[in-house]
C-alpha positions as CSV (number, residue, x, y, z in Angstrom):
1,M,71.5,4.0,115.9
2,V,69.8,6.8,117.7
3,D,71.6,6.3,120.9
4,Q,74.8,5.7,119.2
5,T,75.0,8.2,116.6
6,I,72.4,10.9,116.9
7,A,72.1,11.5,120.9
8,P,75.9,12.0,121.2
9,S,75.9,14.9,118.6
10,A,72.8,16.6,119.8
11,A,74.5,19.1,122.2
12,E,77.0,20.0,119.6
13,V,74.4,20.4,116.8
14,D,72.4,22.8,119.2
15,R,75.7,24.8,120.0
16,T,76.9,25.1,116.5
17,G,73.8,25.3,114.6
18,A,75.3,22.8,111.9
19,F,72.9,20.9,109.8
20,P,73.3,17.3,111.1
21,R,74.4,15.6,107.8
22,A,76.0,12.9,109.4
23,D,73.1,11.8,111.5
24,I,70.8,12.1,108.3
25,D,73.3,9.9,106.3
26,A,73.3,7.3,108.9
27,L,69.3,7.3,109.1
28,A,69.5,7.3,105.1
29,G,71.6,4.2,105.4
30,A,69.1,2.5,107.7
31,G,66.3,2.9,105.3
32,V,64.5,5.9,107.5
33,L,64.3,8.1,104.5
34,G,62.5,5.4,102.4
35,L,59.8,4.4,105.4
36,L,56.9,6.0,103.6
37,S,58.0,5.0,100.1
38,A,56.0,2.4,98.4
39,S,57.3,-1.2,98.2
40,E,57.2,-1.0,94.4
41,V,59.7,1.3,94.3
42,G,61.9,-0.2,96.8
43,G,60.8,1.3,99.9
44,A,59.2,0.1,103.2
45,G,55.5,0.9,102.6
46,G,55.1,2.3,106.0
47,S,52.1,4.1,107.7
48,L,51.6,7.0,109.5
49,A,51.8,5.2,112.7
50,D,55.4,4.0,111.6
51,V,56.0,7.6,110.8
52,A,55.0,8.6,114.3
53,V,57.1,5.8,116.1
54,T,60.1,6.7,114.2
55,L,59.8,10.4,114.8
56,E,59.2,10.1,118.2
57,R,62.2,8.0,119.0
58,I,64.5,10.4,117.0
59,A,63.1,13.6,118.9
60,R,63.8,12.1,122.2
61,A,67.7,12.2,121.1
62,D,67.6,15.4,118.8
63,A,64.5,17.3,117.7
64,S,66.6,19.0,114.9
65,V,67.2,15.8,113.1
66,A,63.5,14.8,113.7
67,M,62.3,17.8,112.2
68,V,64.5,17.2,108.9
69,V,63.0,13.8,108.7
70,L,59.5,15.1,109.5
71,M,59.7,17.6,106.5
72,H,61.1,15.0,104.3
73,Y,58.1,12.5,105.0
74,A,55.7,15.5,104.4
75,A,57.2,15.9,101.0
76,V,57.3,12.3,100.1
77,S,53.5,12.1,101.0
78,V,53.2,14.4,98.0
79,L,55.8,12.8,95.8
80,E,54.4,9.1,96.3
81,S,51.1,10.2,94.6
82,H,52.4,12.8,92.1
83,G,56.1,12.5,91.8
84,P,58.4,11.1,89.1
85,D,59.3,7.4,89.3
86,D,63.2,8.1,89.5
87,V,62.9,10.5,92.3
88,R,60.5,8.3,94.2
89,R,63.3,5.3,93.8
90,A,66.2,7.5,94.8
91,I,64.1,8.4,98.1
92,A,63.2,4.5,98.7
93,A,67.2,3.8,98.3
94,G,67.8,6.4,100.7
95,E,69.7,8.6,98.1
96,H,67.6,11.7,98.1
97,L,66.2,14.1,100.7
98,S,63.1,16.3,100.2
99,T,61.4,18.9,102.0
100,L,58.5,21.5,101.7
101,A,59.1,24.8,100.7
102,F,55.6,26.5,101.5
103,S,55.9,29.3,103.9
104,E,56.6,32.8,102.3
105,R,57.5,36.2,103.5
106,G,54.4,37.6,101.7
107,S,51.9,35.6,103.3
108,R,53.8,34.4,106.6
109,S,52.5,31.4,108.2
110,H,49.5,31.2,106.0
111,F,51.0,28.4,103.8
112,W,47.7,28.1,101.9
113,A,48.0,31.5,100.2
114,P,51.2,31.7,98.4
115,V,52.1,34.9,96.9
116,S,55.2,33.6,94.8
117,T,54.4,33.3,91.0
118,A,54.6,30.9,88.3
119,T,54.4,32.1,84.7
120,A,54.7,30.4,81.4
121,A,58.0,31.1,79.6
122,D,58.7,29.4,76.1
123,G,57.6,26.0,77.1
124,Q,58.8,26.1,80.5
125,V,57.6,27.7,83.7
126,R,59.4,30.6,85.6
127,L,59.1,30.6,89.3
128,D,59.9,33.6,91.4
129,A,59.5,33.5,95.1
130,A,60.6,34.7,98.6
131,K,60.3,31.6,100.9
132,S,60.7,32.4,104.6
133,W,61.3,29.3,106.4
134,V,62.4,25.9,104.5
135,T,63.8,23.1,106.6
136,S,66.9,21.6,105.2
137,A,67.4,24.6,103.0
138,G,70.7,24.3,101.0
139,E,70.9,20.7,102.0
140,A,67.7,18.9,100.6
141,D,68.0,17.2,97.1
142,S,64.7,18.5,95.9
143,Y,61.8,20.9,97.3
144,V,58.1,20.5,97.1
145,W,57.4,24.1,96.1
146,S,54.2,26.2,96.1
147,S,53.2,29.0,94.0
148,R,50.2,30.8,92.7
149,P,48.8,28.8,89.7
150,V,50.0,29.4,86.1
151,T,46.4,30.1,84.5
152,A,44.0,28.0,86.5
153,E,41.7,28.9,89.1
154,G,42.5,27.9,92.6
155,P,44.9,29.2,95.4
156,M,47.8,27.1,94.8
157,T,50.2,24.7,92.5
158,L,52.8,22.5,93.7
159,W,56.1,21.8,91.7
160,L,59.1,19.6,92.3
161,V,62.1,21.9,92.3
162,P,65.6,20.3,92.0
163,A,68.1,21.8,94.4
164,S,70.3,22.3,91.4
165,T,67.9,24.4,89.5
166,P,69.4,27.8,88.4
167,G,68.0,30.8,90.2
168,V,67.0,28.9,93.1
169,G,68.9,29.3,96.3
170,V,69.3,30.0,100.0
171,A,68.6,33.8,100.8
172,G,69.8,34.0,104.4
173,E,71.0,32.1,107.5
174,F,69.2,30.8,110.5
175,D,70.3,31.3,114.1
176,G,67.4,30.0,116.0
177,F,66.3,29.9,119.6
178,G,65.3,26.2,119.2
179,L,65.5,23.4,116.5
180,R,68.9,25.1,115.6
181,G,70.1,22.4,113.5
182,N,67.4,22.0,110.8
183,A,68.8,24.7,108.5
184,S,65.3,26.4,108.4
185,R,66.4,29.2,106.3
186,P,64.7,31.5,103.6
187,M,65.2,30.8,100.2
188,A,64.3,32.5,96.8
189,A,63.7,31.8,93.2
190,D,64.8,34.5,90.8
191,G,63.3,33.7,87.3
192,A,64.1,29.8,88.1
193,L,62.9,27.7,85.2
194,V,61.5,24.3,85.5
195,D,59.6,21.9,82.8
196,T,56.0,21.7,82.8
197,S,56.3,18.1,83.9
198,A,57.6,19.4,87.2
199,R,54.2,20.1,88.2
200,L,52.6,17.9,91.1
201,G,49.0,17.6,90.3
202,D,46.8,19.9,88.2
203,D,47.4,23.5,88.0
204,G,45.5,25.1,90.8
205,A,44.8,21.9,92.7
206,G,48.0,22.2,94.8
207,L,46.1,23.3,98.2
208,D,44.1,20.0,97.9
209,V,47.0,18.0,97.3
210,A,48.8,19.7,100.4
211,L,45.7,19.0,102.6
212,G,45.2,15.5,101.4
213,S,48.7,14.2,101.7
214,A,51.4,16.5,103.0
215,L,49.3,18.2,106.0
216,P,48.2,15.0,107.7
217,T,51.8,13.7,107.6
218,F,53.1,17.0,109.0
219,L,50.4,17.4,111.8
220,V,50.7,13.8,113.0
221,G,54.5,13.9,112.6
222,N,54.9,17.3,114.4
223,A,52.9,15.9,117.5
224,A,55.2,12.8,117.4
225,V,58.1,15.1,117.6
226,S,56.7,16.9,120.4
227,L,55.8,13.7,122.2
228,G,59.3,12.8,121.9
229,L,60.5,15.8,123.6
230,M,58.1,15.5,126.4
231,E,59.2,12.0,127.2
232,A,62.9,13.0,127.1
233,L,62.1,15.9,129.4
234,V,60.3,13.9,132.1
235,E,63.0,11.1,131.8
236,E,65.7,13.8,132.8
237,A,63.4,15.2,135.4
238,A,62.9,11.6,137.1
239,A,66.7,11.0,136.7
240,H,67.3,14.5,138.5
241,L,64.7,14.0,141.3
242,T,66.1,10.2,141.9
243,S,69.5,11.0,142.2
244,T,69.7,14.5,143.9
245,R,69.6,14.4,147.6
246,L,68.8,16.7,150.3
247,E,71.6,15.9,152.6
248,H,70.2,17.7,155.7
249,L,67.1,15.5,155.4
250,D,68.8,12.3,154.0
251,Q,66.2,12.3,151.3
252,S,66.1,12.5,147.5
253,L,64.1,15.3,145.9
254,A,61.7,12.3,144.8
255,E,60.9,11.7,148.5
256,Q,59.7,15.2,148.6
257,P,55.9,15.4,148.3
258,T,55.7,18.7,146.4
259,S,58.2,17.2,144.0
260,R,56.3,14.1,143.5
261,L,53.1,15.9,142.8
262,A,54.5,18.2,140.2
263,F,56.3,15.0,138.6
264,A,53.1,13.2,138.5
265,A,51.3,16.0,136.7
266,L,53.8,16.3,134.2
267,R,53.9,12.6,133.6
268,T,50.1,12.4,133.1
269,R,50.1,15.2,130.8
270,V,52.8,13.3,128.5
271,D,50.4,10.2,128.7
272,L,47.3,12.1,127.7
273,T,49.0,13.6,124.8
274,R,50.2,10.0,123.7
275,A,46.5,9.0,124.2
276,F,45.4,11.8,121.8
277,L,48.0,10.8,119.3
278,T,47.2,7.0,119.3
279,D,43.4,8.1,118.9
280,T,44.3,10.2,115.9
281,L,46.2,7.3,114.4
282,A,43.0,4.9,115.1
283,A,40.8,7.3,113.7
284,L,42.9,7.7,110.3
285,G,43.4,3.9,110.3
286,S,39.8,3.0,110.4
287,G,38.5,5.8,108.4
288,R,36.5,7.1,111.3
289,E,34.3,9.9,110.8
290,D,36.1,12.3,113.1
291,A,39.6,11.5,111.5
292,T,40.0,14.9,109.9
293,L,39.1,16.8,113.1
294,R,41.6,14.7,115.3
295,V,44.3,15.5,112.6
296,L,43.6,19.1,112.8
297,Q,43.4,19.0,116.8
298,V,46.6,16.7,117.3
299,K,49.7,19.2,116.3
300,A,48.0,21.9,118.8
301,V,47.3,19.5,121.6
302,A,50.9,18.1,121.6
303,A,52.5,21.6,121.0
304,E,50.9,23.1,123.9
305,A,51.6,20.2,125.9
306,A,55.4,19.9,125.1
307,A,55.8,23.7,125.8
308,E,54.0,23.4,129.2
309,V,55.7,20.1,130.2
310,G,59.0,21.8,129.3
311,D,58.1,24.8,131.6
312,G,57.2,22.4,134.2
313,V,60.4,20.4,133.9
314,M,62.4,23.4,134.0
315,R,60.7,24.6,137.3
316,L,60.9,21.4,138.8
317,C,64.4,20.8,138.3
318,G,65.2,24.4,139.1
319,G,68.6,25.9,138.7
320,A,70.2,22.4,137.6
321,A,67.7,22.6,134.3
322,F,69.8,25.8,133.2
323,R,72.9,23.6,132.9
324,K,73.5,22.6,129.1
325,E,74.9,19.0,130.1
326,L,71.4,17.9,131.2
327,G,69.7,18.7,128.1
328,I,66.6,20.0,129.7
329,E,67.1,23.7,128.5
330,R,67.7,22.6,124.8
331,R,64.8,20.4,124.9
332,Y,62.5,23.2,126.3
333,R,63.7,25.6,123.6
334,D,63.0,23.0,120.8
335,A,59.5,22.3,122.3
336,L,58.4,25.9,122.0
337,A,58.9,25.9,118.2
338,A,55.8,23.7,117.3
339,R,53.4,26.6,118.8
340,V,54.5,29.0,116.1
341,M,55.2,26.4,113.1
342,A,52.5,26.8,110.6
343,P,49.9,26.1,110.9
344,T,50.2,27.6,114.1
345,T,48.2,26.6,117.3
346,E,45.9,29.7,116.7
347,A,45.3,28.8,113.3
348,L,44.5,25.1,114.0
349,H,42.2,26.2,116.7
350,D,40.3,28.3,114.1
351,F,40.4,25.4,111.5
352,V,38.9,23.3,114.3
353,G,36.2,26.0,115.2
354,R,35.4,26.1,111.5
355,A,35.2,22.4,111.0
356,T,32.9,21.8,114.0
357,L,30.6,24.8,113.3
358,G,29.8,24.0,109.7
359,L,32.1,26.8,108.1
360,P,34.5,26.5,105.2
361,L,38.1,25.7,106.5
362,F,39.4,28.7,104.5
363,G,37.6,32.2,104.2
364,G,37.2,35.4,105.7
365,A,37.4,36.2,109.3
């Protein structure tokens, strides 16, 4: 399906910035949206290792599509433990697309510090917010939405907000440098009312829920997307080097020592990233002591590697890499997004420093 459906439309999705609805529908029909859903609700009961394999494969064809699926999986990680049964069953059946709505204009990439509010209102809860980046905004069927608590102590409360909720809507357009098809648009809630039953977990406990479920899925999945982009980039580079000839020397570019050395370095960087992701999944699967640290590291490791591999492939392939038909420049642009996607590389490095130096993960400078 990836080769027949997603890959052929990737360039057009990038050109227009259109949401890849046909691709998502095809993946839904193949059971991909229900990968993390429990078997008891009709899902595949998949693991994070299954998520990584799936996202890498999709990202090799189109990272925009992979990002939509990744954010769906991050939301599903929350909903599987705290969501209503009917929504879980709809997700398992491929009939429901969800996503996270965490990043806000007021707290930027600090997703752990929402400034949006939730207030009691005649037996319901009123949500007011200015969300800055919501993947699949206006396209998803529901949003795992963060806010300040209603009354409890704590930094965050989570809510399941249906897309049809009055007062919730897209608040701007997205014309991005990369990942142009993931509809990562701002959203707003203006006096939107939800039932108290829409709360996911206890009031004030949303950060613990996010850190325990959504964040590991997002960080591991994001690394897999970066890895898929890197694999596609080096594959394009290999094809270019072996098929392009220097006629005056009667040799291919692959036969030039400088080209071979540069390619070998890029190939090695990709393999090192794969090894780190594999080790992270092994640590999680076995409950290893360093599992949390690996999870905090893996997105930063893969994001920086993808940016550098993309830059290296652009240089290695020269002017040919600037031609859109090769797909190199598109993947390079897509690869740069992970660096600045919350939590950013800098934030993750700070978390790793805190975790390894005995400091609380969140706190003052």
